[in-house]
Backbone bond lengths (Angstrom), bond angles and torsions (degrees), N, CA, C in turn:
res aa  C-N    CA-C-N  psi(-1)  N-CA   C-N-CA  omega(-1)  CA-C   N-CA-C  phi
1 M - - - 1.473 - - 1.503 110.02 -
2 K 1.230 118.49 -48.41 1.483 122.83 176.64 1.504 113.45 -56.50
3 R 1.339 113.92 -42.25 1.444 119.05 -178.71 1.564 110.99 -65.76
4 D 1.338 117.15 -38.52 1.383 116.38 178.16 1.516 116.80 -66.87
5 A 1.276 114.04 -34.15 1.469 121.66 173.90 1.497 108.63 -64.36
6 L 1.270 120.05 -45.62 1.476 124.66 177.86 1.556 110.86 -59.54
7 Q 1.345 115.63 -46.98 1.455 119.03 -179.40 1.530 108.58 -64.50
8 T 1.299 119.15 -39.89 1.486 120.03 176.47 1.509 112.33 -60.27
9 A 1.342 115.29 -45.53 1.466 119.99 179.53 1.533 111.39 -64.69
10 N 1.310 117.39 -35.91 1.481 120.40 176.11 1.522 110.63 -64.98
11 R 1.340 118.81 -42.80 1.409 123.85 179.15 1.531 112.08 -60.70
12 K 1.379 114.39 -45.38 1.473 116.30 177.66 1.473 112.14 -65.53
13 W 1.339 120.00 -35.29 1.489 122.78 179.43 1.488 107.04 -67.75
14 D 1.340 120.92 -42.12 1.516 121.35 178.48 1.528 111.58 -62.74
15 L 1.325 116.28 -42.01 1.464 120.55 175.65 1.462 114.70 -60.81
16 M 1.375 116.71 -39.49 1.458 123.13 177.66 1.526 109.97 -65.53
17 N 1.333 115.87 -44.30 1.475 118.01 178.00 1.523 111.93 -63.73
18 K 1.303 115.92 -38.71 1.552 118.54 177.80 1.516 107.85 -65.28
19 R 1.344 120.88 -38.49 1.367 121.89 178.77 1.495 115.76 -65.36
20 V 1.331 117.05 -39.76 1.396 123.50 175.87 1.561 112.35 -63.74
21 K 1.343 112.91 -46.85 1.442 121.87 -178.96 1.599 106.25 -60.88
22 N 1.290 120.16 -48.92 1.390 123.30 -179.97 1.555 111.82 -60.85
23 T 1.345 118.06 -39.71 1.440 123.43 179.41 1.515 110.00 -61.05
24 I 1.339 114.32 -48.87 1.502 118.71 -175.30 1.506 106.52 -66.25
25 L 1.395 119.90 -44.38 1.375 120.94 -178.38 1.513 112.87 -64.56
26 G 1.337 116.24 -41.93 1.492 117.85 177.88 1.517 111.09 -64.12
27 T 1.338 119.40 -38.67 1.464 121.53 179.62 1.552 109.32 -61.17
28 L 1.362 117.53 -46.42 1.441 120.03 179.17 1.538 113.47 -63.30
29 V 1.344 114.00 -43.91 1.476 118.07 -175.17 1.500 108.83 -66.37
30 F 1.371 118.98 -50.03 1.454 119.78 176.66 1.514 114.65 -56.83
31 G 1.238 118.06 -40.10 1.503 124.31 175.86 1.549 108.55 -62.10
32 F 1.271 119.47 -46.00 1.457 123.03 178.77 1.538 111.67 -61.84
33 I 1.364 113.42 -45.21 1.446 117.11 178.29 1.516 111.13 -62.01
34 G 1.337 119.25 -40.56 1.419 122.96 177.92 1.504 108.26 -60.72
35 Y 1.316 120.52 -43.17 1.463 125.53 -178.34 1.505 108.79 -59.90
36 V 1.408 116.59 -48.73 1.412 118.46 -173.36 1.557 111.98 -70.43
37 V 1.364 115.58 -40.72 1.445 118.56 178.82 1.511 110.66 -65.38
38 S 1.304 119.77 -43.32 1.500 117.96 178.16 1.505 112.92 -68.47
39 Y 1.336 118.65 -28.94 1.452 118.23 173.92 1.539 113.18 -71.58
40 L 1.349 115.93 -37.58 1.463 118.42 178.47 1.540 111.67 -68.48
41 L 1.325 116.70 -36.52 1.505 118.06 -177.40 1.537 112.88 -80.96
42 D 1.318 117.50 -39.31 1.479 120.12 -173.73 1.486 111.62 -103.45
43 G 1.316 122.63 -23.68 1.463 123.67 -175.62 1.527 110.64 92.86
44 N 1.341 119.51 -15.00 1.424 121.50 167.99 1.562 108.25 -142.33
45 P 1.327 117.45 148.40 1.471 118.50 -174.85 1.513 113.10 -68.36
46 D 1.258 116.82 137.61 1.485 123.01 175.66 1.561 104.26 -99.19
47 W 1.368 116.73 112.12 1.422 118.76 -172.75 1.519 113.40 -72.62
48 N 1.268 117.70 -20.27 1.446 119.65 175.31 1.598 109.50 -64.33
49 V 1.301 116.75 -40.69 1.460 123.79 177.94 1.589 106.93 -63.16
50 V 1.317 114.21 -47.71 1.460 117.79 -178.16 1.473 112.81 -59.24
51 I 1.338 117.48 -47.53 1.500 122.98 179.42 1.496 109.20 -64.29
52 G 1.313 114.66 -43.44 1.473 115.35 -179.67 1.507 115.00 -65.72
53 Q 1.332 117.97 -39.51 1.466 118.83 172.23 1.531 115.09 -68.33
54 A 1.356 118.30 -27.44 1.486 120.33 173.92 1.537 109.54 -69.32
55 I 1.317 117.04 -40.40 1.442 118.60 176.94 1.527 112.58 -68.68
56 A 1.308 118.00 -37.41 1.454 118.19 173.26 1.414 115.07 -64.75
57 G 1.375 120.28 -35.26 1.486 122.25 174.20 1.483 111.94 -67.13
58 F 1.343 118.52 -38.06 1.446 121.14 173.46 1.481 113.90 -60.02
59 L 1.319 117.50 -50.04 1.470 120.45 -179.96 1.530 113.31 -62.72
60 L 1.401 113.21 -40.17 1.428 116.47 -179.21 1.536 111.24 -63.71
61 Y 1.302 117.14 -50.78 1.495 120.52 -174.64 1.575 113.38 -77.33
62 A 1.322 117.41 -24.42 1.417 119.01 -177.86 1.477 114.18 -87.89
63 F 1.349 118.54 -33.98 1.404 122.00 -175.63 1.464 119.11 -124.26
64 I 1.341 117.25 -40.94 1.517 120.00 -173.43 1.543 111.08 -75.46
65 L 1.325 116.84 -52.31 1.470 119.01 -175.22 1.559 113.60 -65.32
66 P 1.376 116.54 -40.88 1.466 111.91 175.12 1.491 113.58 -66.78
67 A 1.310 120.84 -32.28 1.509 119.18 176.70 1.476 109.31 -67.73
68 W 1.344 120.82 -36.51 1.483 122.10 176.36 1.567 112.08 -63.93
69 A 1.288 113.11 -43.44 1.498 120.44 179.79 1.494 109.67 -61.41
70 K 1.346 119.81 -43.92 1.408 123.59 179.51 1.509 110.66 -65.95
71 R 1.370 118.15 -42.73 1.434 123.21 178.09 1.532 110.38 -59.46
72 N 1.346 115.12 -47.71 1.472 117.32 -175.75 1.572 110.15 -69.40
73 K 1.306 117.54 -30.37 1.457 120.36 175.75 1.494 110.76 -60.84
74 N 1.381 115.47 -46.05 1.454 122.28 179.36 1.486 111.95 -65.67
75 I 1.297 118.27 -35.95 1.448 122.90 -179.30 1.601 110.92 -67.61
76 K 1.294 112.35 -41.81 1.511 117.75 -176.98 1.480 109.51 -71.76
77 R 1.363 118.12 -27.54 1.495 121.15 179.68 1.463 109.97 -69.57
78 G 1.278 118.96 -33.88 1.472 119.30 -179.43 1.489 113.06 98.03
79 P 1.298 119.23 172.11 1.458 118.95 -175.84 1.476 114.91 -77.48
80 Y 1.337 119.51 -14.25 1.435 123.97 -176.43 1.497 113.19 -109.78
81 G 1.353 116.94 8.19 1.450 122.22 174.39 1.465 112.86 75.94
82 K 1.301 122.51 31.71 1.471 124.06 -178.08 1.443 106.31 -81.12
């Protein structure tokens, strides 16, 4: 019984670490994409676009994608938990 609780706790910790890593990576990638796009369009980077894209990446990877994944997991399981 103790071992199952420990394994469950370890799985939750691993998922949390994965979520934090994905959030940081998504924030950096979206910011970089904003930098490149604003540089290509204007010739010099617009920092408002870069910061906005970084915030969008953070929100997407921290809140939206995990909620979608949880929702899809529940839909695939079915109404009776199969």
